[in-house]
N, C-alpha and C positions, 0 to 999 in steps of 0.2 A: 473503210478498213479493208484489208486484203481478205481474199477467199482462197481456200485450199480445195483443189480438185484432185482426187486420187482414183485411178482405175486399175484393177488387176485383171488382165484378160488371160484366159487359159482354155484348155480343152474343156469338154462338158463337165460341169459340176453336178453331182447327183442332186435331184430336186429336193430330197428330204433334208439336205445339208445347207441349202442356199440361204434361207431366211436367217438361220442362226449364225452362219458365217458372216453375213453382212452386218448383223448386230455385233458380233465379236470384233469385227474390223473397226466399227464406229467406236466402241468402248476402248479398245486398245490405243487407237490414235488420239482420241480426245483426252484420255487419261495421261498419255505421254505429253501432250501440250500443256495440260494443267500442271503436271509435275515439274515441268521446266519453267513455270512461271508465266505461261501465256493464257489469256482468256479468249473465249469465242462467244459469238451470239447464238449460234444454233448449228446443228449438224443433222444430216439425213442420209440414210444409207439406201442403196438400190442394188438389185441383183437380177441377172438373167442366167441362162444356162452356161454362158461363157464369160461372165464378167461380174466382179464385185466393184461397186462404185461408192465413193464417199464424197459428199459435198459439205464442206465446213465453211460457214459464213462468219464474217466479222472477226477474223483472227488478229491478235496483236501483231504488228509488224516486228516488234522486238520485245524481248523480256526486259523487265525493269532492273536497274542497278541495285545491288544489295550491299548494305554496309552492316558488318557484324563485329561486335566487340567481344573479344575472347579474354577472359580473366586468366592471368598466369600466376606464377609463384611469388613469394615475398622477395623483395629486393636483396635480402641477405641469404637467400636460399643457396644450396650447394650448386656448383657450376653445372653438374650433370642435369639437374632439374631445369635449369635455365636453358641449357642446350636442347632438351626435349621440347620445351615450350616453343622455342624458335622454330624447330623443325615442324611441329604440328601447325603453327600459325603461318608458316611459309615466309618467315622473316630472315633477312641475311645477317643482321646483327641486332644486339639488344638496344642499340640507339634508335631503331625503328619503332620500338615500343614506347608507350607512355607510362608514367608512374602515377598511381592513384593511392590515396591514403584512406585507411579505415581506423576509427578510434580504438577499436578492440584488436584488430589483426595487424595493424601497422601498414607500412608501404608495400605495394605489390605492383607487378607489371601488368599492363593491359595492351593487347594487340588489336588494332583496328584493321579488319580485313575487308577489302572492297572487291566485290565481284561484279565486274561490268556486265551489263545485259548483252544478250546475243541475238542475232538476227533470227527471225522465225524459220527462214528456209534452212539455216544451218542446224537448228534444233530438229526440224523435220527430217533432214537428210541423215542426221545421226541416229534418230529413233527408228526409222523405217526398216533398215536391214534386220534389226533384232526382232521387231514385230513380225516380219514375214518369216524369219527362221523359226520362231517359236509359236507360230500360229496354231491354235488349238483345233486342228481337224481331227475328227474321230478316226479317220483313216487317211493315210497319205502315201506318197510314192516318190521314188527318185527316177530320173530318166536321162537318157543320152549318155555321152561319153563321160561326163562329170559324175555320173552316179556311182562310179567305182572309187571315187576319191572320198577320203574321210571328211565328214562334216558338210557334204554336199546338200544343197537345198532340197527340202521335201515339200511337196504340195499335193493337194487332193488329186489333181490331174496336171499334166505338164503346163507350167506357166509360160506364156508366150510373150507378154509385153507388160510393161508398167508405165502408166501415164501419171505424171505428178506435176501440176502447175500451181503457182502461188502468185497472187498480186491483186491490187485493187481494180475495180471496174473501170476506172478512168485511165489506166495505164496498161501497157503490154505486160502480161504476167511472165514470170520467169519459170524455167524448168528447175525443179528441185533436184539437184544432181546427186544421185546415189546409185549404187550397184549392188545386186544380190544374186547369187547363183549364176553369174555371167550375164545377167540381164540389167541393162542400164536404163534408168528412168528417162522418159522423153515426153514430148507433147504430141505424140502420134498414137492413133488407135486405128481399128478397122471395123467395118460393119458386118453384116450378115455373111456367114462363111461361103454361101453360094451366090447370093444376089449382089453383094457389094463387098468383096474381100479386099479391095484396094485400100491401103492405108490413107488416112487423111489427118490433117493438122488440127489441133484443138487449142483454144485459148482459155476459156473458162466454162463453167457448167452450162450456161444457157445455150451457147452455140454447140457445145458437146452433145446435149440432149437432142437439139434440133437436127444436127447432122446425122446422128445415129438413126433418127426417125426416117430421114431421107435415104439412109443406108439399110433400111429394112430391119431395124432393131427398135422394139418398144421397150424402153428402159424400165419403166415403172411396172412392177409385178402386179399391183392392184389394177392398173389400167389394162394389162394383158388379160386378167381375169374378167374384167368388165366386157372387153371385146369378145372373148370366148362366150360368155354367158349371153350377151346380146345377140350375137350371130347365131348361136345354137337355138335360142328361143325363136328367132325369126324363121330359120329354116324349118323348125318343127311346126310352127304355126301355119306356115304356107301349105302344109300337108294335113292340117286338122289335128296336129299332135301337140304334145307338150313334153318338155325334157323332165325326166325323173331327177330331182335335185340330188346332188352329191358334192358337197362342199370340199370334202377331202380329195376327191378326184380332181375337182377344179383347181385346187391349190397345187396338186402334183402336176397336172398338165400344163399349167401356166409356167411351171419351172422347167418344162421340156422344150419350150419354143421361144424364140426371140421375135418371130413375126407370125402370130397366130392366124391360121386360115382354117375355118371350120367347114367341114364337108359332111355330107350324109351318105351312108352306105346302107345295105340291106342284106337280110338273110332269109332263108325260106320260112314260110309260115308254119311248116310242120314242127319246127323247133319250139313253137309257142306252147306245146303241150308240156314242156319242162316248167317247173315252178319259176315264177318271175325272179325270185331272189337268186336262183342258180344261174339264170340267163344273165342277170345284171352282174353278178360276181365273176362269171366266166369272161364276159366281154371286158369288164373293168380290169381284172387281174392280168389278162393276156394282151389286151390291145389298148388299154387306157382310154376306152371309148364310153360315151354316155348312151343310155338306153332311153327310149321314148315310149309314151303311152297316149291313148286317145285323150283328147281334151275333156277334162272333168271326170275322168275315170278314177282319179285318186280318191274321190269322195266315197267310192264303193270298193276300193282295192283292199288288199290285205293289211297295209299299214294303217289305213283309216279304220278298219275293223278293230285292230288292236287298240287304237287310241280312244275308240268310242265305248269301250267296255265300261259298264256302270260300276259305281262304288259298292262296297259290301252292303248287303241287305237288299239290294235291288235284284240280285241274281244276274248270271251271265247270259248273254243272248245265245240262241241256238246256233251251233256251228254248221257250216254247209256240209252237205254230203260230198262224196268223192266226185260225183257227177257235177255238182255245183261248183266245186273247185275248178274243174276243167272249163266250165261255162263262164265263170265270172272272173276269178282271180287271175288265171293265166291269160285270159283275153284282155286284161287291162294293158298289157304291154303290146307295143307295135313291133313289127319285124324290121323297122327302120332304126338305125343307130347313128350317132354323131361322133366323128373323130376330129382331131385337131392336128393339122399339118404345120410344118415349119417352113413350107415352101409355097409360093404363089405360082403354081404350075401353069404352063401355057395352055393345057387342055382343061383348065379350071378345076383340076383335081380329080378328073374322071378315073384316071388310071390308079391314082392313090386310093380312092374309095373302092375301086374294084379289088385291088390287092388286099386291102384290109378286110373286105367282105369275104374273100377266100379264106383268110386265116380264121376269121370269126366262125365261119361255117364249119371248119375243121374242129375248132374247139367245142362248138355246140354239139357236133356229132359225138364227141367224147362224153359230154354232159348227158346227152340223150341216152347213150349206152348205159351210163351209171344209173340214171333214173329208171330205165326199164329193167336193168339187172337187179336192182334192189327190190323190185316188186315180184320177182320170180323166186321159185324155190331154190334153196341152196343144194348143190349137188350131193353133199354129205348129210342130208337132213336126217337120215335114219340113225346116224351115229350120235345125234343130239338128244335122243330120247331120255337118257339119264338126267341131263341138265333140265330138260323140259319138265320131267316129273318132279324133280326136286323143287323147282320154282313155280310149278303150277302153270306152265305155259302151254299154248295150243299150237302144235307144229304145222297145222294147216294154214297158219297165218304168217306171212313173210317177216313181219317185225318181231314176232315171237321167235322165229327161227334165228334172227340176228342176235336176240338176247341170249338164247340158248347157246349160240356160237360163242358169244363173249364169255359165258361161264365155262364152256367146254375148253376153250383155249387156255384158261387159267391165267389170263392177262393180269399182271401184278399191278395193283393200285399203289402199294408201298410195301417194301420188303417186310416191314414189321406190322403192317395193317391188313395183310391178306390180299386177295385178288379182287378184281372188279365185281365178279359174281358174288363173292362173300359180302362186299360192301353193299351191293344192291339188296341183298337179303336184309342187312341191318337197316338200310334206309326204309325198306318196305315195312318192317316191324315198327320202327320208330314213327313213321308217318301215320300208321294206324293208331298208335298211342296218342299222338298229337291230335288227330282227328277226334278221338274220344274225349280228349281233354278240352279242346277249344270249341268243338261243336257237339256237346253231349246230347242235344236234342235234334240233331240232323242239321241240314243247311239247304239253301236254295241253289239249285243247279239248273241252268238252262231255262230259267223262268218258272221252274216247279220245285216243290219242296221234296227232299228225300229223307228217309229215316237215317238214324245214326249208323245202323248196320249197312245200309246201302252206300252211305258216304264212305265208310271204312272199306267197303268192297271196291269202290271206284278209286280210292286213295291207294290201296294196295296194288291194283292193276296199273295205275299210272306210275307208281314207284318202280314196279318190275320192268316197265318198258322205257323208263326215263333215259337209260343209258344204251338202249338197244341200237340206236343209230350210229354208235361209235364204230360198229363193224360194217357199216354200209359203204358202198363205193363212193357215193356223193360226199359223205363226210370225210372219207379218206382223202379225197381230192381237195375239199374245202372244209378244213376243221372248224372254221368260224360259223359254219351252218349247223353245228350240232344242236340238237334240240328242235330247231326249225324243221329239219328234214324228218326227224322223228314224228313231228306233228303231221306233216303231210302223209307219211306212210301210215300213221295211225288212222287218219281220216279215210284213206283208201281201203283199209281193212275193217272199217265200220266201228271203230272204238267210240265210246261215249264222248260227246263234245268236251266235257270237263277233263277227261283223260287226255284228249288231244292237247288241250290248252296247257295242262300240267307238264306234259313232256317238253314243250317248248319253254315254258315260263319258270320251271323249277330252278333254272340257273340265275334268275333275276333276284335282286337287282345286281348288275355287274359293275355299277359305279354310281357316283352321286347323282348323275343326270338320268339314270335309268329308272324306269317305272318298276314298282313292286307288283307281284302277282295279285290278281283280283278274285279269281275263282277259288272257292274254298279247297278244292282238290289240289290245285296248284300251290296254294298257300301251305298246305300240310307237307307236300313233297319238298317244296323249297326249304322250309324250316328243317325238315329231317336231313336233307342233303347237307346243309350248312352245319347243323349241330353234330352230325356224324364226323364231319371233317374236324371240327374243333375238339370234340371229345377224344377222337382218335389220336390226333397229333399231340394233344396234351398228355395222353396216356403214355406216349413214347418219348415225352419230354422234348418235343420239337416245337418249341414256342417261339414267337417273334422276339427278336432281341435287337434293341436299337433300331436302326434303319433296315435291318434284314428281316424279311418276311417271305421266304421262298415259296411258301404254300398259300399265300394270300389269305392268311387267317384273320387279319384285321378287316379285310373286305368282307369275309364271311360273317364275322361278328356284327359289323355294321349292317350287313344285309338282314340278319336276324332282327336286329333292333328296328330297322326301318319297316320290315314286314309287320312286326308286332305293333309298333306305334301307328303307322299309317292305316292299318286295317283294324285297329282298336281291339286287339286280342288280349285276353287274360291268359297268360302262360307263365307258370311258376318255373323259372329256369333252374331253380335248385333241384328239381326232379330230373333234369336232363344234364346237369353239369356236376359230376361227382367231385371234381377237384375244386377246392375253395378258391385257389388262385385263378381258375377259369372264370368263376363268377365275378371275381375282382376285375378280370380283364374285360368282361362285359360292362362292368360299371365304368371303367375308364373310357371305353368306346362310347357309352351312353353320354358321358360328360362331353365328349367331343361333339356328338350329335346335337345335344341340347345347347351347347355353347354356340354352335353354328346357327341355331335358331333363335339366339338371343337370350337364353336363360343364364342366370347367374351360377357360377361354379360353386359358390359357398352354399347356395340353397340345395343344389344337387347333393353335395357332401352331407348336408344336414339331414336330408331325407333318407339317403342311403345308410346313414349311420344309426338311424332310429327306426322304429316300426317293426315290421313283421319278421317272422322267422321262416326260413326256407323249408319246404317239405323235404322228406327223405328222397334221395335220388332213385331213379328207375334203374340206371346202369349200376351193376354190382362192383364192389371193391374186392380186393383180395380177401379171401375168407368169407365172402358173401356172394358166392357164385352158384345160382341155381342151374340145373341142367338145361332148362329152356325158359326163356323169358315169355311172359304171357302174350300170346298172339303173335309171336315173332320168331326171330332166328335163334338158333342155339347159342347160348352163352358159354364162354370158355370155362372149363373146370380148372382148379389149381394146377393139375398135372399138365394141362395144355398151355400154361402161362409162362413158359420159358421165354426169356427175352429173345427177340428176333424170330420167334416162331409165327408164321402166318396164322391168324385166328379166324374162326368162322363167326365169332361174335366180337364184341369190343374187347380190346386188351384190358387187363387188370390195371387199376390205378392205385398205386401204393398210397396208403394214408399218410406216409411221410411227405408226400409231395402235395398235400392239400387237405385240410380239414373239411369234412363234408357238412358238418352242422353249421349252418349259417345264422349269424345274428343280424345280417343285413337284408334289406328288402330285395327279393329276387323276382318281383313282378314289375317288369320295366314299364308297362303301361300305368300301373299304380304309382310308381315312382314319378313318372312324368306328370300325372294329374296332381299329385301332391305338390310337386315343385311349382306348377302353374298356380295352384290355389294359394300356396304359401307366399309366392311372389306378389300376388294381387293383395293378399292380406297385409303384408309388411309395407306395402305402398300407401296404406291408410294410416291415419293418426292413431287409431286403436291398435293396429299392428305394431307401429313404431314404438308406442308407449308401453305396450305389453312386453316387447322385446327388452326395453330398458328395465322394466320391473323384473322380468325373468333373470336378467343379468345380475341385478342387485340381490335377488334371492339366492341365485346360484353362488355368487361370490361370498355371501355371508355363510351359506352352508359349507362351502369348501374351506373357508377359514376355520369354522368351528369344528368341522370333521378332522382337520389337520391337528387341532389342539386336543382332540379327544373329548370334546364337549358332548354331553348326553343329549340325544335327540329322541323324543318319544316315538314309539312305533306307530302310534295312531293319535289323532287329535282327540283330546278329552274335552267334550263340550262344556263340562262343568267348570273347567278352568279358564274359559273364555270370559274375560271381565270387560274389555273395552268394546264399544259398539262396532268399531271398525273391524276387529278381529272376528266378531260374531258374523258380521256382514260378509267378510271374506270366506269364512268357513261355509256359509250357506251358498255363496257363489260357486265355490269349488265343487260342492255336492252337485249342484245343477249342471255345471260344466262337464263333470265326469259322466253324468248320465247322458247328456247330449252328445258328448264325444263318443261314447260307446255306441250309441245308435248310429251316429254319422259314419264312424269307421266301419261298422258292420256292413253298411250299404255302400261304402266308398264314396259317400257324399261329402267331399272335402270343403265345399263352400259352407255347408252346414257345420262341419267341424271347426272351420275358422270362425264362424259366427259364434260358436260356443266359447272358443278361446277369447273372442273379442269382449264377451260379457265379463271377463275377469279384469279387464283393464282398469275400470273405475274403482272396484274394491281393492285391487292391488295398490293403486296410487294412494287411496285413502289410508290403507294399512300402513304404508311406509311413512306417510305424512304424520300420523297420529300415534302410532304404536311403537314402543321401544322393544325391539326383539330381544336384546340381551338384558332381560329383567334380572334384578338381584335374586329373586326367588328362582331356584334351579328348576323346579317343576314347571313354573310358568314359562321360563325360557325354553325348556325342552318341548313344551306344547306349541309354542310359537314357531320354533324351528320345524316342528312337524308340519305346520301349516305351509311353511316355505317349501318343504320337501314335496308336499302335494302339488304345489304350483309347478315345480320342476318336473314332477312325474306327469302331470296333465299335459304340459307342452311337449314332453318327450314322446307322448303317444302319436304325435303328428310328425315330429322331426327332432333331431338333436340341435336345440337352439344354441348350444355352446359353439357350434361351428358356423354360425351366421355372422358374417362380417358387417362392419359399419356401426 
């Protein structure tokens, strides 16, 4: 069967667009083939900086003939109806139609329309111009003299040639003849723009790929990546180094070259005093180069240190001092770097490496200046005293100065949520409250136990400095280093290791693959940062809608959930989420999280709808605004609460926008444990049978309640006549006692065991006892028994929401 080869050669396509564009080309072309009635065996796309290529194998040489019967009007229909039928069917006269009979509708005309198949090259030639004109580039351009004409071709960069051949392996393929934007398809292409720019003829994919290789073009992007990776590792190994992995950079660099040549450059060792992340980002962002480190140093470097932090309860390891940072972490990097050229130079790349080294040195000089400047006193430090006094900062320390500067500048966080300084005050107050709630007896920090008061002190300090690096020179140049640079500067001024960790980690987790904080101080500040975001934006009615979430509030909520669940924290969110619909939002996000981990949605709904009542919120509502929250920032008074006014505390939340008294469980860890225990219970025979018994009891109660049947307020033991109902009453008594004990200690396995003991008495009751007895008092008493079954199950979850 014939194969189709298509190549679109242009000026350089941005690396970030290449992979998607090649995929779009494959989909558009194959969809067009299928729509026209052609089948194919397989298709694969390729891309380089200057070409998109598609190889489609086993294409039908011709589409099939199609015969279609089209039913027309009755034979006695008006002439105009018959004329319309003839025009629609493409018939010259009614004699070309046949007549068919229907017992009910009589005789009617039928047109038999035959559509002959078409040659595949004709179909391709017809489809390609539209595909190219409508190609979904995120950005495109016009060029040349034709660009002034209406409807001229747009492409991401000027399109230079189109190659399109079609034919079987055993015959000479034909050129699929079409033209778009003044460019006519041919069987010619060209190789590397410098090494082999001369055009050459192509027949089919195999000789196309081989000839491109001889013309200094590696067509397969994955092979280019392998070449770069292999050559870089070999160059580094020869000098006792290893490449710092960066898959994102490797993907980008492979899209910048058609003939990858990996070279090694160097910069002065004095730049190694800069944090390694700054060096790596500077070289990557400006020169697309890889950094190297001594072989084996990754085991002791900063990334390894982060990955090896222990789980909660073990305590965090002691962080290095400022001197240790200089001696170990920065020394892990080498002053050798690797670059990828698109040219096999006659001097083996010496001049290219020298030129890149010159640019790298200039960029690192800037980075060194930022690093040193951030450690020096600000020139206007004296003017920062009011902010320092308000926040409790020490102006002899550079990072404190930067936080005071952030507050003094009055940088707006949001027009209706105040400044960054005011937000930091809120986060600090909230973080202290969370620390007292989650760690009432203190916590382990750096291998030792600290008291609750000392923990609150560290938490407040970390919260006050968490945003300080936003005004540093390094973060101004590289915003993605916020938090990390704050950690470095905190270490240099001797902050507690847990404070250092919290400054970096309070942003975490940033996504599903990101780790959650491990240090208790970082945990408290991370939760406070995210809860302040959520409560604040809920207060001004800026909630996520549909696919729109400009403030990443879904990510913040999932971050809170992951921290709570993965660190095993008991945190009653009702105390921190004044708006009822915000707690519902958390529940929705929790469902997503638990669903992704394999939990059943109906069980989550059942647990959320039953059980505990949320505590009263810490944050005030309108009419409930104390002058100052305990241990924290000033809360707004009603007079301060005009819409749009920046607030020093949280904005008021109108009760109309969310009822604060919650009937749903607001302890996410508790909800998760209940869901797990309930799922395990329902997977057993006892659980499945008890669920069946619960439903039977609930259905009988619902029916009788609807009819207004009397139900006794409590079970009268003297009216229990049958052995089975006496047995059930005793079983319920024991189950209620066991449930109360189990729920008090959150022992849900024990709670489920208590429910399991109801299974046999419930089965026996329904087998032997008639609930709707003729005696009204007996009936009311037996219905009261069923009501107690329903109530007992409801202490664990709302069983009516369980599916299956």
